[in-house]
N, CA, C and O of each residue as an XYZ file, in Angstrom:
580
protein
N       0.917     -1.461     -0.128
C       0.201      0.018      0.134
C       0.946      1.194      0.098
O       1.750      1.218      1.029
N       0.985      2.073     -0.540
C       1.455      3.256     -1.286
C       0.417      4.523     -0.446
O      -0.699      4.933     -0.767
N       1.234      4.880      0.632
C       0.353      6.511      0.890
C       1.562      8.171      0.797
O       2.780      8.240      0.968
N       0.671      9.135      0.505
C       1.585      9.868      0.671
C       1.499     11.014      1.637
O       0.485     11.398      2.219
N       2.962     11.605      1.737
C       3.012     11.849      2.802
C       4.080     13.640      2.908
O       5.219     13.566      2.447
N       3.791     14.551      3.283
C       4.239     15.893      3.004
C       5.637     16.042      3.846
O       6.418     16.882      3.399
N       5.969     15.446      4.812
C       7.105     15.089      5.187
C       8.203     14.363      4.856
O       9.376     14.734      4.894
N       7.661     13.062      4.453
C       8.533     11.762      3.569
C       8.478     11.398      2.740
O       9.011     10.337      2.415
N       7.600     12.338      1.799
C       7.251     11.730      0.302
C       6.442     10.388      0.501
O       6.072      9.889      1.564
N       6.282      9.986     -0.628
C       5.632      8.654     -0.463
C       6.286      7.345     -0.090
O       7.372      6.796     -0.281
N       5.166      7.090      0.518
C       5.960      5.934      0.994
C       5.232      4.460      0.829
O       4.015      4.580      0.689
N       5.775      2.903      0.814
C       4.868      1.922      0.528
C       4.679      0.898      2.373
O       5.445      0.056      2.842
N       3.862      1.249      2.742
C       3.890      0.210      3.641
C       2.714     -1.026      3.800
O       1.580     -0.992      3.322
N       3.271     -2.034      4.547
C       1.856     -2.948      4.878
C       1.452     -2.415      5.328
O       1.771     -1.492      6.077
N      -0.348     -3.285      4.666
C      -1.571     -2.265      4.976
C      -1.617     -3.170      6.538
O      -2.511     -2.959      7.358
N      -0.755     -3.958      6.718
C      -1.087     -4.419      8.316
C      -0.610     -3.793      8.936
O      -0.642     -4.368     10.023
N       0.057     -2.580      9.086
C       0.305     -1.634      9.605
C      -0.554     -0.325     10.461
O      -0.334      0.582     11.265
N      -1.529     -0.863      9.765
C      -2.738      0.420      9.614
C      -3.320      0.394     10.686
O      -3.932     -0.648     10.920
N      -3.356      1.339     11.586
C      -4.160      1.404     12.946
C      -5.454      2.230     12.493
O      -5.589      3.221     11.776
N      -6.514      1.275     13.330
C      -7.259      1.902     12.868
C      -8.220      2.767     14.528
O      -8.512      2.089     15.512
N      -8.552      4.426     14.411
C      -8.890      4.963     15.326
C     -10.926      4.981     14.871
O     -11.354      5.688     13.959
N     -11.586      4.324     15.490
C     -13.205      4.413     15.319
C     -13.355      6.034     15.475
O     -13.865      6.736     14.602
N     -12.833      6.532     16.722
C     -13.295      7.370     16.816
C     -12.446      8.731     16.356
O     -12.760      9.802     16.876
N     -11.419      8.683     15.422
C     -10.443      9.478     15.219
C      -9.609     10.525     16.686
O      -9.688     10.375     17.905
N      -9.233     11.037     16.263
C      -8.129     11.834     17.383
C      -9.253     12.292     17.971
O     -10.375     11.802     17.843
N      -8.898     13.399     18.731
C      -9.268     14.778     19.255
C      -8.759     15.921     18.504
O      -7.624     16.392     18.568
N     -10.031     16.424     17.568
C      -9.815     17.660     16.321
C      -9.640     17.197     15.214
O      -9.845     17.718     14.118
N      -9.136     15.894     15.551
C      -9.601     15.068     14.104
C     -10.425     14.054     14.226
O      -9.866     12.993     14.504
N     -11.859     14.014     14.082
C     -12.563     12.747     14.223
C     -12.822     12.101     12.805
O     -13.224     10.950     12.636
N     -12.549     12.957     11.872
C     -12.945     12.293     10.673
C     -11.584     11.476     10.075
O     -11.782     10.524      9.320
N     -10.621     11.748     10.320
C      -9.096     11.107     10.396
C      -8.967      9.492     10.998
O      -8.699      9.416     12.197
N      -9.112      8.418     10.371
C      -9.180      7.019     11.184
C      -8.292      6.362     10.702
O      -8.252      5.187     11.066
N      -7.471      6.738      9.923
C      -6.387      5.778      9.983
C      -4.742      6.195      9.653
O      -4.260      6.946      8.805
N      -4.144      5.381     10.685
C      -2.540      6.284     11.501
C      -1.621      5.433     11.000
O      -2.246      4.552     10.410
N      -0.602      5.264     10.939
C       0.187      4.141     11.100
C       1.085      5.114     11.764
O       1.005      6.326     11.563
N       2.320      4.313     12.909
C       3.411      4.955     13.702
C       4.765      4.914     12.710
O       4.671      4.029     11.860
N       5.638      5.464     12.666
C       6.980      5.799     11.884
C       8.011      5.963     12.954
O       7.814      6.282     14.126
N       9.275      5.661     12.292
C      10.307      5.740     13.607
C      10.744      6.893     12.554
O      10.780      6.993     11.328
N      11.184      8.040     14.117
C      11.895      9.309     13.514
C      13.434      8.728     13.068
O      14.108      9.029     12.082
N      13.661      7.993     13.924
C      15.269      7.644     13.073
C      16.208      6.813     14.864
O      16.561      7.084     16.012
N      16.174      6.187     14.268
C      16.752      4.789     15.367
C      17.118      4.961     16.593
O      16.858      4.254     17.567
N      17.908      6.196     16.515
C      18.348      6.755     17.910
C      17.643      8.091     18.503
O      18.251      9.138     18.726
N      16.179      7.866     18.735
C      15.574      8.802     18.597
C      14.370      8.725     19.273
O      13.527      8.310     18.478
N      13.711      9.004     20.765
C      12.817      8.683     21.082
C      11.273      8.788     20.922
O      10.373      8.189     21.509
N      11.245      9.710     19.970
C      10.399     10.495     19.142
C      10.121      9.295     17.915
O      10.976      8.499     17.527
N       8.619      9.391     17.388
C       8.289      8.857     16.363
C       7.132      9.825     15.976
O       7.020     10.933     16.501
N       6.184      9.296     14.927
C       5.321      9.672     14.347
C       4.198      9.368     13.780
O       4.164      8.367     13.064
N       3.169     10.067     13.948
C       1.736      8.513     13.875
C       0.900      9.729     12.921
O       0.507     10.885     13.081
N       0.903      8.822     11.984
C       1.370      9.949     10.550
C      -0.026      9.274      9.962
O      -0.089      8.046     10.007
N      -1.370     10.156      9.305
C      -2.475      9.637      8.743
C      -2.742      9.149      7.212
O      -2.607      9.846      6.206
N      -3.075      8.044      7.263
C      -2.504      7.645      6.165
C      -3.650      7.775      4.704
O      -3.747      6.955      3.790
N      -4.479      9.172      4.884
C      -5.422      9.870      4.143
C      -5.181     11.181      3.890
O      -5.860     11.891      3.148
N      -3.808     11.645      4.763
C      -4.093     13.168      4.942
C      -2.773     13.361      4.804
O      -2.040     13.266      5.789
N      -2.290     13.656      3.584
C      -0.417     13.838      3.713
C      -0.207     14.509      4.818
O       0.379     13.960      5.751
N      -0.734     16.062      4.925
C      -0.320     17.097      6.024
C      -0.520     16.451      7.331
O       0.338     16.739      8.165
N      -1.119     15.931      7.574
C      -1.170     15.383      9.057
C      -0.338     14.352      9.663
O      -0.169     13.280      9.083
N       0.314     14.666     11.052
C       1.282     13.286     11.310
C       1.697     14.157     12.525
O       2.376     15.184     12.493
N       1.156     13.546     13.595
C       2.058     14.055     14.944
C       3.178     13.342     15.501
O       3.153     12.111     15.532
N       4.172     14.004     15.949
C       5.171     13.436     17.057
C       4.510     13.130     18.190
O       3.672     13.843     18.742
N       4.954     11.879     18.601
C       4.585     11.259     19.347
C       6.040     10.367     20.554
O       7.184     10.364     20.100
N       5.867      9.922     21.519
C       6.665      9.680     22.257
C       6.432      8.856     23.465
O       5.679      9.324     24.319
N       7.095      7.432     23.703
C       6.490      6.791     25.065
C       6.829      7.469     26.261
O       7.937      7.498     26.795
N       5.254      8.286     26.826
C       5.933      8.934     27.971
C       6.324      8.446     29.150
O       6.125      9.149     30.140
N       6.728      7.624     29.249
C       7.903      6.754     30.501
C       9.137      6.851     30.022
O      10.176      6.415     30.517
N       8.927      7.624     28.733
C      10.930      7.788     28.859
C      10.858      8.969     29.589
O      11.986      9.370     29.877
N       9.830      9.779     30.054
C      10.284     11.680     30.264
C       9.741     10.939     32.072
O      10.491     11.048     33.041
N       8.322     10.226     32.156
C       7.810     10.334     33.511
C       7.727      9.039     34.016
O       6.516      8.833     33.940
N       8.240      8.008     34.494
C       8.635      6.917     35.006
C       7.439      6.478     35.530
O       6.825      5.427     35.347
N       7.140      7.688     36.381
C       5.796      7.681     37.447
C       4.437      7.361     36.550
O       3.570      6.568     36.918
N       4.406      7.981     35.527
C       2.789      8.148     34.367
C       2.200      7.265     34.985
O       2.560      6.247     35.575
N       1.479      7.636     34.839
C      -0.276      6.578     35.159
C       0.033      5.488     36.544
O      -0.557      4.422     36.717
N       0.818      5.910     37.206
C       0.852      5.313     38.596
C      -0.160      5.484     39.340
O      -0.539      4.512     39.994
N      -0.764      6.549     39.436
C      -2.016      7.413     40.618
C      -3.438      7.317     39.734
O      -4.493      7.833     40.102
N      -3.277      6.639     38.628
C      -5.150      6.806     38.241
C      -5.644      5.819     38.503
O      -5.228      4.735     38.913
N      -7.032      6.403     38.133
C      -8.197      5.837     39.036
C      -8.099      4.240     37.930
O      -7.578      3.805     36.904
N      -8.944      3.899     38.966
C      -9.772      2.362     38.637
C     -10.444      2.324     36.840
O     -10.019      1.688     35.876
N     -11.417      3.113     36.927
C     -11.834      3.575     35.913
C     -11.281      3.967     34.803
O     -11.603      3.432     33.742
N     -10.185      5.151     34.869
C      -9.188      5.494     33.935
C      -8.416      4.375     33.572
O      -8.297      4.064     32.387
N      -7.915      3.782     34.421
C      -7.116      2.338     33.931
C      -8.071      1.525     33.113
O      -7.963      1.824     31.924
N      -8.608      0.973     33.248
C     -10.233      0.136     32.307
C      -9.955      0.632     31.375
O      -9.317     -0.055     30.577
N     -10.303      2.148     30.972
C     -10.154      2.710     29.534
C      -9.383      2.492     28.884
O      -9.556      2.205     27.699
N      -8.220      2.563     29.490
C      -6.456      2.309     28.726
C      -6.167      1.070     28.914
O      -5.130      0.801     28.308
N      -6.598      0.178     29.473
C      -6.067     -1.168     28.971
C      -7.868     -1.859     28.852
O      -8.429     -2.028     29.934
N      -8.305     -2.055     28.141
C      -9.215     -2.433     28.339
C      -9.679     -4.514     28.080
O      -9.444     -5.190     27.079
N     -10.274     -4.907     29.234
C     -10.123     -6.304     28.863
C      -8.538     -6.444     29.464
O      -7.678     -6.959     28.750
N      -8.231     -5.980     30.748
C      -7.143     -6.061     30.854
C      -5.764     -6.452     29.925
O      -4.896     -7.154     30.443
N      -5.646     -6.078     28.858
C      -5.230     -6.246     28.121
C      -3.676     -5.403     28.321
O      -3.678     -4.181     28.175
N      -2.648     -5.972     28.588
C      -1.389     -5.807     28.420
C      -0.540     -5.606     27.769
O       0.613     -5.476     28.182
N      -0.893     -5.527     26.577
C      -0.137     -5.799     25.145
C      -0.265     -3.860     24.569
O       0.463     -3.187     23.840
N      -1.212     -3.618     25.134
C      -1.227     -1.868     24.876
C      -0.015     -1.367     24.718
O       0.969     -1.844     25.284
N       0.039      0.035     23.629
C       1.400      0.530     23.968
C       0.710      2.103     23.982
O      -0.151      2.488     23.191
N       1.244      2.811     24.960
C       1.032      4.043     25.066
C       1.771      4.906     24.961
O       2.813      4.983     25.611
N       1.171      6.198     23.653
C       1.626      7.462     23.614
C       1.492      8.931     24.281
O       0.604      9.353     25.022
N       2.408      9.444     23.891
C       2.091     11.012     24.325
C       2.308     11.603     23.068
O       3.245     11.256     22.350
N       1.438     12.542     22.735
C       2.018     13.572     21.432
C       2.253     14.642     22.059
O       1.641     15.236     22.946
N       3.577     14.913     21.299
C       4.358     15.977     21.457
C       4.006     17.385     21.061
O       3.537     17.555     19.935
N       4.201     18.530     21.953
C       4.026     19.799     21.063
C       5.480     20.302     20.970
O       6.174     19.974     21.933
N       6.161     21.120     19.891
C       7.146     21.610     19.840
C       7.109     22.857     18.901
O       7.235     22.997     17.685
N       6.910     23.626     19.845
C       7.035     24.963     19.628
C       7.889     25.632     18.602
O       9.047     25.678     19.017
N       7.732     26.266     17.201
C       8.003     26.413     16.427
C       9.430     27.397     16.976
O       9.275     28.427     17.632
N      10.538     26.962     16.649
C      11.792     27.661     16.685
C      12.304     27.706     18.388
O      12.892     28.742     18.700
N      12.167     26.927     19.212
C      11.661     26.546     20.320
C      11.712     25.445     21.213
O      11.150     25.246     22.290
N      12.694     24.609     20.377
C      12.435     22.514     20.961
C      12.677     22.515     22.237
O      12.175     21.560     22.829
N      13.562     23.616     23.188
C      13.637     23.024     24.265
C      12.503     23.374     25.323
O      12.605     23.047     26.506
N      11.351     24.106     24.772
C      10.362     24.176     25.491
C       8.961     23.396     25.176
O       7.846     23.881     25.371
N       9.251     21.992     24.610
C       8.809     21.425     24.128
C       7.925     20.540     25.275
O       8.463     20.503     26.382
N       6.568     19.786     25.137
C       5.956     19.351     26.436
C       4.857     18.301     25.655
O       4.297     18.429     24.566
N       4.789     17.297     26.587
C       4.005     16.100     26.129
C       2.283     16.641     26.852
O       2.071     17.444     27.761
N       1.292     15.839     26.028
C       0.165     15.741     26.231
C       0.046     14.391     27.097
O       0.155     13.307     26.524
N      -0.173     14.465     28.456
C      -0.118     13.280     29.773
C      -1.583     13.248     29.803
O      -2.146     12.154     29.847
N      -2.278     14.371     29.784
C      -4.012     13.611     29.684
C      -4.662     13.357     28.757
O      -5.866     13.249     28.991
N      -4.194     13.143     27.288
C      -4.592     12.624     26.335
C      -3.883     11.589     25.490
O      -3.709     11.645     24.273
N      -3.431     10.462     26.472
C      -2.483      9.828     25.887
C      -3.550      9.235     24.522
O      -4.774      9.327     24.425
N      -2.538      8.609     23.560
C      -3.014      7.634     22.127
C      -2.657      6.166     23.100
O      -1.721      6.080     23.894
N      -3.609      5.139     22.811
C      -3.265      4.101     23.360
C      -3.486      2.932     21.875
O      -4.396      2.938     21.045
N      -2.605      2.262     21.949
C      -2.696      0.799     20.496
C      -2.398     -0.041     20.882
O      -1.355     -0.106     21.533
N      -3.274     -1.207     20.634
C      -3.155     -2.479     20.112
C      -2.623     -2.771     19.211
O      -3.140     -2.479     18.133
N      -1.262     -3.528     19.242
C      -0.910     -3.930     18.302
C      -1.329     -5.451     18.089
O      -0.747     -6.121     17.236
N      -2.074     -5.845     18.664
C      -2.134     -7.110     18.148
C      -3.708     -7.316     17.250
O      -4.101     -8.137     16.421
N      -4.368     -6.014     17.968
C      -5.373     -5.772     16.970
C      -5.682     -4.730     16.048
O      -6.693     -4.541     15.372
N      -4.195     -3.838     16.192
C      -4.774     -2.519     15.328
C      -5.646     -1.445     15.407
O      -6.049     -0.735     14.485
N      -5.917     -1.384     16.654
C      -6.693     -0.263     17.659
C      -6.339      0.550     18.264
O      -5.491      0.273     19.112
N      -6.800      1.940     18.140
C      -6.197      2.987     18.128
C      -7.666      3.679     19.079
O      -8.852      3.493     18.806
N      -7.169      4.388     20.074
C      -7.527      5.088     21.106
C      -7.257      6.316     21.713
O      -6.237      6.266     22.400
N      -7.919      7.603     21.696
C      -6.965      8.643     22.212
C      -7.522      8.297     23.520
O      -8.051      7.216     23.262
N      -7.806      8.593     25.132
C      -8.222      8.760     25.817
C      -7.708     10.021     26.790
O      -6.627     10.580     26.977
N      -9.297     10.191     27.393
C      -8.957     11.719     28.150
C      -8.704     11.031     29.736
O      -9.304     10.102     30.276
N      -7.812     11.699     30.132
C      -8.064     11.228     31.937
C      -7.910     12.832     32.285
O      -7.017     13.664     32.447
N      -9.459     12.730     32.297
C      -9.881     14.074     32.943
C      -9.485     14.184     34.455
O      -8.774     15.141     34.762
N      -9.705     13.685     35.009
C      -9.675     13.601     36.192
C      -7.751     13.287     37.449
O      -7.695     13.508     38.659
N      -6.754     12.852     36.713
C      -5.421     12.598     36.932
C      -4.950     13.562     37.555
O      -4.357     13.268     38.593
N      -5.054     15.477     37.059
C      -4.463     16.149     37.079
C      -2.816     15.881     36.446
O      -1.830     16.197     37.111
N      -2.723     15.293     35.158
C      -2.110     15.497     34.502
C      -2.618     16.606     33.665
O      -3.798     16.950     33.593
N      -1.294     17.301     32.837
C      -1.511     18.250     31.863
C      -1.127     17.940     30.782
O      -0.046     17.358     30.701
N      -1.979     18.262     29.462
C      -1.692     18.461     28.247
C      -0.450     19.220     27.655
O      -0.023     19.164     26.502
N       0.173     20.167     29.053
C       1.177     20.584     28.546
C       2.469     20.218     29.352
O       3.100     21.037     30.020
N       2.789     18.900     29.216
C       4.279     18.623     30.371
C       5.262     18.423     29.925
O       5.725     17.584     29.153
N       5.800     19.708     30.731
C       7.669     19.698     30.061
C       8.135     18.224     30.036
O       8.013     17.225     30.744
N       8.921     18.693     28.502
C       9.901     17.133     28.480
C      11.214     17.253     28.911
O      11.964     18.074     28.383
N      11.531     16.614     29.703
C      13.456     16.838     30.670
C      13.323     15.457     30.970
O      12.446     14.793     31.523
N      14.578     15.163     30.389
C      15.442     13.442     30.113
C      16.155     13.470     30.941
O      17.094     14.256     31.073
N      15.813     12.565     31.688
C      16.731     12.246     32.615
C      18.347     12.099     32.280
O      18.384     11.209     31.431
N      19.558     12.497     32.511
C      21.015     12.322     32.182
C      21.319     10.405     32.231
O      20.954      9.596     33.084
N      21.788     10.279     31.475
C      22.689      8.301     31.878
C      24.017      8.524     32.837
O      25.061      9.163     32.708
N      23.518      7.773     33.747
C      25.035      7.669     34.860
C      25.274      6.904     34.746
O      26.266      6.473     35.333
């Protein structure tokens, strides 16, 4: 399957990589098919690229790389929404906002994680409204020592 992207040009992908978001993402309810693409092999960032819109792609990352305690104190209801049927195979990502010309001020949306089940290729953005998490959590990487 060939998809057009404004950032990466035309790319050939296996149709089995397409993730279905039956409700779309917040602000983009009509875009329901995405793929996850690596940014670089040494980068913590990835791309969530819309299949049907070449211009729509989100920078995403594993929020636990920045905030290891993420989701530790959420309610049982919120945990159930993140892991339906106690599915431990889900992958959790946070959308990254990178202000133009100010990458040092980049933030993560911890309030609205993107959950992907790699077995079923289904995805959903969950709102953790009562968690106390921000949609603009500063990104700070801990130095490895």
